C-alpha positions as protocol buffer text, in pm:
chain_id: "A"
residue {
  index: 1
  type: MET
  ca { x: -1 y: -2 z: -8 }
}
residue {
  index: 2
  type: ALA
  ca { x: 286 y: 228 z: 96 }
}
residue {
  index: 3
  type: SER
  ca { x: 491 y: 142 z: -220 }
}
residue {
  index: 4
  type: GLY
  ca { x: 164 y: 226 z: -438 }
}
residue {
  index: 5
  type: ARG
  ca { x: 136 y: 587 z: -257 }
}
residue {
  index: 6
  type: VAL
  ca { x: 510 y: 653 z: -333 }
}
residue {
  index: 7
  type: LEU
  ca { x: 445 y: 537 z: -697 }
}
residue {
  index: 8
  type: CYS
  ca { x: 156 y: 773 z: -721 }
}
residue {
  index: 9
  type: ALA
  ca { x: 353 y: 1057 z: -569 }
}
residue {
  index: 10
  type: THR
  ca { x: 638 y: 1000 z: -808 }
}
residue {
  index: 11
  type: LEU
  ca { x: 426 y: 985 z: -1107 }
}
residue {
  index: 12
  type: LEU
  ca { x: 269 y: 1311 z: -1006 }
}
residue {
  index: 13
  type: ALA
  ca { x: 597 y: 1500 z: -962 }
}
residue {
  index: 14
  type: TRP
  ca { x: 696 y: 1378 z: -1296 }
}
residue {
  index: 15
  type: LEU
  ca { x: 377 y: 1509 z: -1458 }
}
residue {
  index: 16
  type: THR
  ca { x: 416 y: 1840 z: -1279 }
}
residue {
  index: 17
  type: LEU
  ca { x: 775 y: 1868 z: -1385 }
}
residue {
  index: 18
  type: LEU
  ca { x: 677 y: 1801 z: -1748 }
}
residue {
  index: 19
  type: THR
  ca { x: 403 y: 2073 z: -1741 }
}
residue {
  index: 20
  type: VAL
  ca { x: 640 y: 2336 z: -1596 }
}
residue {
  index: 21
  type: THR
  ca { x: 927 y: 2236 z: -1855 }
}
residue {
  index: 22
  type: HIS
  ca { x: 698 y: 2303 z: -2143 }
}
residue {
  index: 23
  type: SER
  ca { x: 542 y: 2655 z: -2017 }
}
residue {
  index: 24
  type: VAL
  ca { x: 830 y: 2839 z: -2206 }
}
residue {
  index: 25
  type: ARG
  ca { x: 1053 y: 2666 z: -2473 }
}
residue {
  index: 26
  type: ILE
  ca { x: 1259 y: 2757 z: -2754 }
}
residue {
  index: 27
  type: THR
  ca { x: 1124 y: 2584 z: -3082 }
}
residue {
  index: 28
  type: ASN
  ca { x: 1375 y: 2697 z: -3370 }
}
residue {
  index: 29
  type: LEU
  ca { x: 1721 y: 2874 z: -3332 }
}
residue {
  index: 30
  type: ARG
  ca { x: 1842 y: 3030 z: -3649 }
}
residue {
  index: 31
  type: VAL
  ca { x: 2207 y: 3096 z: -3651 }
}
residue {
  index: 32
  type: PRO
  ca { x: 2414 y: 3041 z: -3971 }
}
residue {
  index: 33
  type: HIS
  ca { x: 2706 y: 2814 z: -3981 }
}
residue {
  index: 34
  type: THR
  ca { x: 2917 y: 3073 z: -4165 }
}
residue {
  index: 35
  type: TYR
  ca { x: 2888 y: 3427 z: -4249 }
}
residue {
  index: 36
  type: THR
  ca { x: 3124 y: 3552 z: -4552 }
}
residue {
  index: 37
  type: LEU
  ca { x: 3249 y: 3913 z: -4538 }
}
residue {
  index: 38
  type: GLU
  ca { x: 3257 y: 4096 z: -4882 }
}
residue {
  index: 39
  type: ARG
  ca { x: 3572 y: 4308 z: -4917 }
}
residue {
  index: 40
  type: ASP
  ca { x: 3422 y: 4538 z: -5195 }
}
residue {
  index: 41
  type: ASN
  ca { x: 3076 y: 4599 z: -5058 }
}
residue {
  index: 42
  type: GLU
  ca { x: 2915 y: 4682 z: -4713 }
}
residue {
  index: 43
  type: PRO
  ca { x: 2842 y: 4362 z: -4548 }
}
residue {
  index: 44
  type: ASP
  ca { x: 2456 y: 4292 z: -4495 }
}
residue {
  index: 45
  type: PRO
  ca { x: 2361 y: 4268 z: -4146 }
}
residue {
  index: 46
  type: LEU
  ca { x: 2390 y: 3946 z: -3963 }
}
residue {
  index: 47
  type: VAL
  ca { x: 2039 y: 3844 z: -3853 }
}
residue {
  index: 48
  type: LEU
  ca { x: 1995 y: 3572 z: -3583 }
}
residue {
  index: 49
  type: ASP
  ca { x: 1646 y: 3444 z: -3471 }
}
residue {
  index: 50
  type: CYS
  ca { x: 1505 y: 3260 z: -3165 }
}
residue {
  index: 51
  type: GLU
  ca { x: 1173 y: 3138 z: -3196 }
}
residue {
  index: 52
  type: TYR
  ca { x: 969 y: 3037 z: -2873 }
}
residue {
  index: 53
  type: GLU
  ca { x: 654 y: 2918 z: -2738 }
}
residue {
  index: 54
  type: ILE
  ca { x: 505 y: 3058 z: -2398 }
}
residue {
  index: 55
  type: GLU
  ca { x: 199 y: 2956 z: -2204 }
}
residue {
  index: 56
  type: PRO
  ca { x: -36 y: 3267 z: -2137 }
}
residue {
  index: 57
  type: SER
  ca { x: -41 y: 3226 z: -1779 }
}
residue {
  index: 58
  type: GLU
  ca { x: 344 y: 3238 z: -1758 }
}
residue {
  index: 59
  type: LYS
  ca { x: 482 y: 3563 z: -1587 }
}
residue {
  index: 60
  type: GLY
  ca { x: 810 y: 3745 z: -1569 }
}
residue {
  index: 61
  type: PHE
  ca { x: 934 y: 3666 z: -1927 }
}
residue {
  index: 62
  type: VAL
  ca { x: 1282 y: 3755 z: -2018 }
}
residue {
  index: 63
  type: LEU
  ca { x: 1474 y: 3673 z: -2353 }
}
residue {
  index: 64
  type: LYS
  ca { x: 1864 y: 3696 z: -2375 }
}
residue {
  index: 65
  type: TRP
  ca { x: 2101 y: 3661 z: -2644 }
}
residue {
  index: 66
  type: LEU
  ca { x: 2469 y: 3565 z: -2527 }
}
residue {
  index: 67
  type: PHE
  ca { x: 2805 y: 3565 z: -2720 }
}
residue {
  index: 68
  type: ASN
  ca { x: 3050 y: 3316 z: -2573 }
}
residue {
  index: 69
  type: ASN
  ca { x: 2856 y: 3339 z: -2256 }
}
residue {
  index: 70
  type: HIS
  ca { x: 2850 y: 3723 z: -2248 }
}
residue {
  index: 71
  type: SER
  ca { x: 2524 y: 3903 z: -2252 }
}
residue {
  index: 72
  type: ILE
  ca { x: 2488 y: 4093 z: -2554 }
}
residue {
  index: 73
  type: TYR
  ca { x: 2101 y: 4169 z: -2549 }
}
residue {
  index: 74
  type: GLN
  ca { x: 1814 y: 4145 z: -2340 }
}
residue {
  index: 75
  type: TRP
  ca { x: 1439 y: 4160 z: -2399 }
}
residue {
  index: 76
  type: ILE
  ca { x: 1161 y: 4243 z: -2133 }
}
residue {
  index: 77
  type: PRO
  ca { x: 811 y: 4320 z: -2252 }
}
residue {
  index: 78
  type: SER
  ca { x: 789 y: 4607 z: -2021 }
}
residue {
  index: 79
  type: VAL
  ca { x: 1124 y: 4770 z: -2102 }
}
residue {
  index: 80
  type: LYS
  ca { x: 1161 y: 4623 z: -2466 }
}
residue {
  index: 81
  type: GLY
  ca { x: 1510 y: 4551 z: -2574 }
}
residue {
  index: 82
  type: PHE
  ca { x: 1852 y: 4693 z: -2537 }
}
residue {
  index: 83
  type: ALA
  ca { x: 2200 y: 4578 z: -2630 }
}
residue {
  index: 84
  type: MET
  ca { x: 2495 y: 4540 z: -2415 }
}
residue {
  index: 85
  type: GLY
  ca { x: 2867 y: 4471 z: -2390 }
}
residue {
  index: 86
  type: PHE
  ca { x: 3115 y: 4475 z: -2671 }
}
residue {
  index: 87
  type: MET
  ca { x: 2826 y: 4445 z: -2939 }
}
residue {
  index: 88
  type: LYS
  ca { x: 2627 y: 4752 z: -2771 }
}
residue {
  index: 89
  type: SER
  ca { x: 2681 y: 4962 z: -3076 }
}
residue {
  index: 90
  type: LYS
  ca { x: 2644 y: 4669 z: -3318 }
}
residue {
  index: 91
  type: ILE
  ca { x: 2297 y: 4540 z: -3270 }
}
residue {
  index: 92
  type: ASP
  ca { x: 2016 y: 4725 z: -3409 }
}
residue {
  index: 93
  type: THR
  ca { x: 1749 y: 4793 z: -3150 }
}
residue {
  index: 94
  type: LYS
  ca { x: 1504 y: 4936 z: -3375 }
}
residue {
  index: 95
  type: ILE
  ca { x: 1406 y: 4567 z: -3510 }
}
residue {
  index: 96
  type: PHE
  ca { x: 1278 y: 4497 z: -3174 }
}
residue {
  index: 97
  type: SER
  ca { x: 991 y: 4750 z: -3177 }
}
residue {
  index: 98
  type: MET
  ca { x: 820 y: 4507 z: -3416 }
}
residue {
  index: 99
  type: GLU
  ca { x: 553 y: 4317 z: -3236 }
}
residue {
  index: 100
  type: GLY
  ca { x: 598 y: 3937 z: -3199 }
}
residue {
  index: 101
  type: SER
  ca { x: 978 y: 3936 z: -3291 }
}
residue {
  index: 102
  type: PRO
  ca { x: 1181 y: 4006 z: -2971 }
}
residue {
  index: 103
  type: GLY
  ca { x: 1395 y: 3704 z: -3054 }
}
residue {
  index: 104
  type: VAL
  ca { x: 1534 y: 3836 z: -3374 }
}
residue {
  index: 105
  type: ILE
  ca { x: 1873 y: 4043 z: -3343 }
}
residue {
  index: 106
  type: SER
  ca { x: 2044 y: 4243 z: -3634 }
}
residue {
  index: 107
  type: ILE
  ca { x: 2411 y: 4293 z: -3607 }
}
residue {
  index: 108
  type: LYS
  ca { x: 2550 y: 4586 z: -3830 }
}
residue {
  index: 109
  type: ASN
  ca { x: 2881 y: 4560 z: -3990 }
}
residue {
  index: 110
  type: PRO
  ca { x: 2988 y: 4215 z: -3825 }
}
residue {
  index: 111
  type: ASP
  ca { x: 3369 y: 4148 z: -3805 }
}
residue {
  index: 112
  type: TRP
  ca { x: 3593 y: 3832 z: -3764 }
}
residue {
  index: 113
  type: ASN
  ca { x: 3607 y: 3859 z: -3383 }
}
residue {
  index: 114
  type: MET
  ca { x: 3211 y: 3794 z: -3392 }
}
residue {
  index: 115
  type: THR
  ca { x: 3301 y: 3417 z: -3466 }
}
residue {
  index: 116
  type: GLY
  ca { x: 3180 y: 3212 z: -3157 }
}
residue {
  index: 117
  type: GLU
  ca { x: 2897 y: 3039 z: -2992 }
}
residue {
  index: 118
  type: TYR
  ca { x: 2570 y: 3217 z: -2977 }
}
residue {
  index: 119
  type: THR
  ca { x: 2302 y: 3142 z: -2722 }
}
residue {
  index: 120
  type: CYS
  ca { x: 1918 y: 3224 z: -2695 }
}
residue {
  index: 121
  type: ALA
  ca { x: 1791 y: 3188 z: -2341 }
}
residue {
  index: 122
  type: VAL
  ca { x: 1400 y: 3238 z: -2228 }
}
residue {
  index: 123
  type: GLN
  ca { x: 1290 y: 3224 z: -1896 }
}
residue {
  index: 124
  type: THR
  ca { x: 982 y: 3309 z: -1684 }
}
residue {
  index: 125
  type: PHE
  ca { x: 952 y: 3319 z: -1304 }
}
residue {
  index: 126
  type: GLU
  ca { x: 893 y: 2953 z: -1323 }
}
residue {
  index: 127
  type: THR
  ca { x: 1074 y: 2791 z: -1615 }
}
residue {
  index: 128
  type: THR
  ca { x: 1389 y: 2833 z: -1843 }
}
residue {
  index: 129
  type: ASP
  ca { x: 1523 y: 2703 z: -2166 }
}
residue {
  index: 130
  type: LYS
  ca { x: 1818 y: 2790 z: -2393 }
}
residue {
  index: 131
  type: ARG
  ca { x: 1990 y: 2675 z: -2707 }
}
residue {
  index: 132
  type: SER
  ca { x: 2324 y: 2749 z: -2877 }
}
residue {
  index: 133
  type: ALA
  ca { x: 2505 y: 2732 z: -3202 }
}
residue {
  index: 134
  type: ARG
  ca { x: 2831 y: 2821 z: -3330 }
}
residue {
  index: 135
  type: LEU
  ca { x: 2881 y: 3082 z: -3610 }
}
residue {
  index: 136
  type: GLN
  ca { x: 3205 y: 3121 z: -3809 }
}
residue {
  index: 137
  type: ILE
  ca { x: 3285 y: 3453 z: -3986 }
}
residue {
  index: 138
  type: ILE
  ca { x: 3497 y: 3404 z: -4297 }
}
residue {
  index: 139
  type: VAL
  ca { x: 3721 y: 3697 z: -4419 }
}
residue {
  index: 140
  type: PRO
  ca { x: 3816 y: 3638 z: -4814 }
}
residue {
  index: 141
  type: GLU
  ca { x: 4164 y: 3683 z: -4916 }
}
residue {
  index: 142
  type: SER
  ca { x: 4296 y: 4025 z: -5046 }
}
residue {
  index: 143
  type: ASP
  ca { x: 4560 y: 3843 z: -5265 }
}
residue {
  index: 144
  type: PHE
  ca { x: 4647 y: 3488 z: -5379 }
}
residue {
  index: 145
  type: MET
  ca { x: 4969 y: 3423 z: -5548 }
}
residue {
  index: 146
  type: LEU
  ca { x: 5140 y: 3140 z: -5708 }
}
residue {
  index: 147
  type: GLU
  ca { x: 5472 y: 3162 z: -5894 }
}
residue {
  index: 148
  type: ALA
  ca { x: 5728 y: 2901 z: -6034 }
}
residue {
  index: 149
  type: ARG
  ca { x: 6059 y: 2998 z: -6181 }
}
residue {
  index: 150
  type: MET
  ca { x: 6417 y: 2871 z: -6245 }
}
residue {
  index: 151
  type: GLY
  ca { x: 6674 y: 2887 z: -5971 }
}
residue {
  index: 152
  type: GLY
  ca { x: 6989 y: 3091 z: -6013 }
}
residue {
  index: 153
  type: ALA
  ca { x: 7185 y: 2790 z: -6117 }
}
residue {
  index: 154
  type: GLN
  ca { x: 6899 y: 2682 z: -6364 }
}
residue {
  index: 155
  type: SER
  ca { x: 6909 y: 2334 z: -6186 }
}
residue {
  index: 156
  type: ASP
  ca { x: 6619 y: 2395 z: -5959 }
}
residue {
  index: 157
  type: VAL
  ca { x: 6265 y: 2526 z: -5973 }
}
residue {
  index: 158
  type: ASP
  ca { x: 6157 y: 2752 z: -5707 }
}
residue {
  index: 159
  type: ILE
  ca { x: 5778 y: 2771 z: -5617 }
}
residue {
  index: 160
  type: MET
  ca { x: 5608 y: 3025 z: -5398 }
}
residue {
  index: 161
  type: CYS
  ca { x: 5239 y: 3030 z: -5286 }
}
residue {
  index: 162
  type: ALA
  ca { x: 5093 y: 3295 z: -5082 }
}
residue {
  index: 163
  type: VAL
  ca { x: 4756 y: 3395 z: -4941 }
}
residue {
  index: 164
  type: GLN
  ca { x: 4703 y: 3725 z: -4755 }
}
residue {
  index: 165
  type: HIS
  ca { x: 4460 y: 3871 z: -4498 }
}
residue {
  index: 166
  type: VAL
  ca { x: 4222 y: 3589 z: -4448 }
}
residue {
  index: 167
  type: PHE
  ca { x: 4032 y: 3454 z: -4144 }
}
residue {
  index: 168
  type: PRO
  ca { x: 4016 y: 3191 z: -4013 }
}
residue {
  index: 169
  type: GLN
  ca { x: 4356 y: 3037 z: -4018 }
}
residue {
  index: 170
  type: PRO
  ca { x: 4434 y: 2889 z: -4379 }
}
residue {
  index: 171
  type: ILE
  ca { x: 4619 y: 2593 z: -4473 }
}
residue {
  index: 172
  type: LEU
  ca { x: 4817 y: 2586 z: -4816 }
}
residue {
  index: 173
  type: SER
  ca { x: 4905 y: 2290 z: -5022 }
}
residue {
  index: 174
  type: VAL
  ca { x: 5131 y: 2280 z: -5345 }
}
residue {
  index: 175
  type: MET
  ca { x: 5121 y: 1995 z: -5593 }
}
residue {
  index: 176
  type: PHE
  ca { x: 5290 y: 1937 z: -5930 }
}
residue {
  index: 177
  type: ASP
  ca { x: 5088 y: 1699 z: -6136 }
}
residue {
  index: 178
  type: THR
  ca { x: 4923 y: 1494 z: -5873 }
}
residue {
  index: 179
  type: HIS
  ca { x: 5200 y: 1501 z: -5621 }
}
residue {
  index: 180
  type: VAL
  ca { x: 5157 y: 1686 z: -5288 }
}
residue {
  index: 181
  type: LEU
  ca { x: 5487 y: 1841 z: -5190 }
}
residue {
  index: 182
  type: ASP
  ca { x: 5554 y: 1792 z: -4820 }
}
residue {
  index: 183
  type: SER
  ca { x: 5915 y: 1968 z: -4784 }
}
residue {
  index: 184
  type: VAL
  ca { x: 5778 y: 2323 z: -4793 }
}
residue {
  index: 185
  type: LEU
  ca { x: 5909 y: 2621 z: -4591 }
}
residue {
  index: 186
  type: THR
  ca { x: 5588 y: 2778 z: -4433 }
}
residue {
  index: 187
  type: GLN
  ca { x: 5566 y: 3118 z: -4276 }
}
residue {
  index: 188
  type: LEU
  ca { x: 5233 y: 3232 z: -4109 }
}
residue {
  index: 189
  type: ASP
  ca { x: 5152 y: 3562 z: -3973 }
}
residue {
  index: 190
  type: GLN
  ca { x: 4871 y: 3725 z: -3787 }
}
residue {
  index: 191
  type: ASP
  ca { x: 4839 y: 4106 z: -3817 }
}
residue {
  index: 192
  type: PRO
  ca { x: 4723 y: 4348 z: -3561 }
}
residue {
  index: 193
  type: SER
  ca { x: 4364 y: 4331 z: -3687 }
}
residue {
  index: 194
  type: GLY
  ca { x: 4369 y: 3952 z: -3654 }
}
residue {
  index: 195
  type: LEU
  ca { x: 4372 y: 3852 z: -4007 }
}
residue {
  index: 196
  type: TYR
  ca { x: 4621 y: 3589 z: -4132 }
}
residue {
  index: 197
  type: SER
  ca { x: 4886 y: 3569 z: -4410 }
}
residue {
  index: 198
  type: MET
  ca { x: 5053 y: 3234 z: -4513 }
}
residue {
  index: 199
  type: THR
  ca { x: 5344 y: 3173 z: -4756 }
}
residue {
  index: 200
  type: VAL
  ca { x: 5493 y: 2847 z: -4859 }
}
residue {
  index: 201
  type: ARG
  ca { x: 5808 y: 2810 z: -5059 }
}
residue {
  index: 202
  type: THR
  ca { x: 5969 y: 2488 z: -5213 }
}
residue {
  index: 203
  type: ARG
  ca { x: 6255 y: 2400 z: -5440 }
}
residue {
  index: 204
  type: ILE
  ca { x: 6219 y: 2117 z: -5696 }
}
residue {
  index: 205
  type: PRO
  ca { x: 6515 y: 1974 z: -5876 }
}
residue {
  index: 206
  type: ARG
  ca { x: 6469 y: 2050 z: -6253 }
}
residue {
  index: 207
  type: ASP
  ca { x: 6509 y: 1705 z: -6357 }
}
residue {
  index: 208
  type: GLN
  ca { x: 6194 y: 1582 z: -6170 }
}
residue {
  index: 209
  type: LEU
  ca { x: 5983 y: 1818 z: -6377 }
}
residue {
  index: 210
  type: GLU
  ca { x: 5880 y: 1758 z: -6721 }
}
residue {
  index: 211
  type: SER
  ca { x: 5803 y: 2059 z: -6951 }
}
residue {
  index: 212
  type: PRO
  ca { x: 5518 y: 2162 z: -6939 }
}
residue {
  index: 213
  type: THR
  ca { x: 5423 y: 2034 z: -6594 }
}
residue {
  index: 214
  type: PRO
  ca { x: 5103 y: 2183 z: -6426 }
}
residue {
  index: 215
  type: ILE
  ca { x: 5159 y: 2349 z: -6057 }
}
residue {
  index: 216
  type: THR
  ca { x: 4870 y: 2393 z: -5843 }
}
residue {
  index: 217
  type: CYS
  ca { x: 4832 y: 2564 z: -5522 }
}
residue {
  index: 218
  type: ALA
  ca { x: 4500 y: 2549 z: -5291 }
}
residue {
  index: 219
  type: PHE
  ca { x: 4392 y: 2671 z: -4953 }
}
residue {
  index: 220
  type: ILE
  ca { x: 4110 y: 2606 z: -4731 }
}
residue {
  index: 221
  type: LEU
  ca { x: 4001 y: 2807 z: -4410 }
}
residue {
  index: 222
  type: ILE
  ca { x: 4014 y: 2581 z: -4098 }
}
residue {
  index: 223
  type: GLY
  ca { x: 3653 y: 2475 z: -4016 }
}
residue {
  index: 224
  type: THR
  ca { x: 3499 y: 2602 z: -4323 }
}
residue {
  index: 225
  type: ASN
  ca { x: 3416 y: 2488 z: -4684 }
}
residue {
  index: 226
  type: TYR
  ca { x: 3588 y: 2783 z: -4801 }
}
residue {
  index: 227
  type: THR
  ca { x: 3867 y: 2687 z: -5057 }
}
residue {
  index: 228
  type: LYS
  ca { x: 4046 y: 2832 z: -5352 }
}
residue {
  index: 229
  type: ARG
  ca { x: 4290 y: 2717 z: -5618 }
}
residue {
  index: 230
  type: ARG
  ca { x: 4562 y: 2862 z: -5839 }
}
residue {
  index: 231
  type: GLU
  ca { x: 4726 y: 2694 z: -6134 }
}
residue {
  index: 232
  type: THR
  ca { x: 5035 y: 2763 z: -6354 }
}
residue {
  index: 233
  type: ILE
  ca { x: 5234 y: 2594 z: -6606 }
}
residue {
  index: 234
  type: PHE
  ca { x: 5599 y: 2536 z: -6542 }
}
residue {
  index: 235
  type: TYR
  ca { x: 5754 y: 2599 z: -6926 }
}
residue {
  index: 236
  type: ASP
  ca { x: 6116 y: 2527 z: -6952 }
}
residue {
  index: 237
  type: LYS
  ca { x: 6208 y: 2776 z: -7253 }
}
residue {
  index: 238
  type: ALA
  ca { x: 6547 y: 2590 z: -7284 }
}
residue {
  index: 239
  type: SER
  ca { x: 6387 y: 2267 z: -7341 }
}
residue {
  index: 240
  type: THR
  ca { x: 6143 y: 2412 z: -7565 }
}
residue {
  index: 241
  type: ILE
  ca { x: 6436 y: 2546 z: -7789 }
}
residue {
  index: 242
  type: GLN
  ca { x: 6596 y: 2222 z: -7790 }
}
residue {
  index: 243
  type: ARG
  ca { x: 6283 y: 2062 z: -7911 }
}
residue {
  index: 244
  type: LYS
  ca { x: 6245 y: 2318 z: -8198 }
}
residue {
  index: 245
  type: TRP
  ca { x: 6599 y: 2252 z: -8311 }
}
residue {
  index: 246
  type: THR
  ca { x: 6573 y: 1882 z: -8301 }
}
residue {
  index: 247
  type: THR
  ca { x: 6251 y: 1898 z: -8507 }
}
residue {
  index: 248
  type: VAL
  ca { x: 6410 y: 2128 z: -8759 }
}
residue {
  index: 249
  type: ALA
  ca { x: 6702 y: 1880 z: -8755 }
}
residue {
  index: 250
  type: VAL
  ca { x: 6459 y: 1599 z: -8835 }
}
residue {
  index: 251
  type: VAL
  ca { x: 6267 y: 1768 z: -9113 }
}
residue {
  index: 252
  type: MET
  ca { x: 6607 y: 1903 z: -9294 }
}
residue {
  index: 253
  type: SER
  ca { x: 6723 y: 1534 z: -9277 }
}
residue {
  index: 254
  type: ILE
  ca { x: 6410 y: 1399 z: -9445 }
}
residue {
  index: 255
  type: ALA
  ca { x: 6417 y: 1663 z: -9696 }
}
residue {
  index: 256
  type: SER
  ca { x: 6774 y: 1558 z: -9782 }
}
residue {
  index: 257
  type: LEU
  ca { x: 6681 y: 1213 z: -9810 }
}
residue {
  index: 258
  type: ALA
  ca { x: 6399 y: 1296 z: -10045 }
}
residue {
  index: 259
  type: LEU
  ca { x: 6623 y: 1501 z: -10260 }
}
residue {
  index: 260
  type: SER
  ca { x: 6904 y: 1256 z: -10273 }
}
residue {
  index: 261
  type: SER
  ca { x: 6650 y: 992 z: -10401 }
}
């Protein structure tokens, strides 16, 4: 009998907990996985959205946005919305004057340092709920170069590939034909603004390259699908001249045989 009463009390507690938990809840969180900054145009606002459901009987509703666990925005029905922290001047508070859209935030002129975890939290006097998603800001390259030329001794080919002013950190790889070069000298720099530049250099013995040979450089930005490629053709002029003279000699030899016959 006692065990039955305990079971009923437990079930009642669970039902009460479930009812309270669903009094306010987030139904959808819209945070893009990546956002690419355009160098030549003013960037579009970065818009995030937090959709939620709340029971009419719930009191004391507050919606918050956090960036890397730091509060950047808060909305209370009686006070409306206000931005805070390092994004205080970035968040457009006018959008929150729209009825029924307190979960939308619009960030003006986003920058690379806004990469991180965004969290929407909703709460009332009785219940809370929150969801998080990571956003990666991408800054495209200002320049991407690939060069291949004969060394001073004419016995080696010097290859240089460089990408400048990107975010996040790039990874560069150099290939000739289908072979990825492992022996490369890599230099990685980060300027005061936070953007990365990387240069790789390598030297290949001339006798390992046929002429013409395609040489490719590719880079990716870590944690993204952003990738670019450059290709050049190594063209040994000395070999070309030699082939031309060989061809002329063969033609002259054929002509001589034709005349003698």
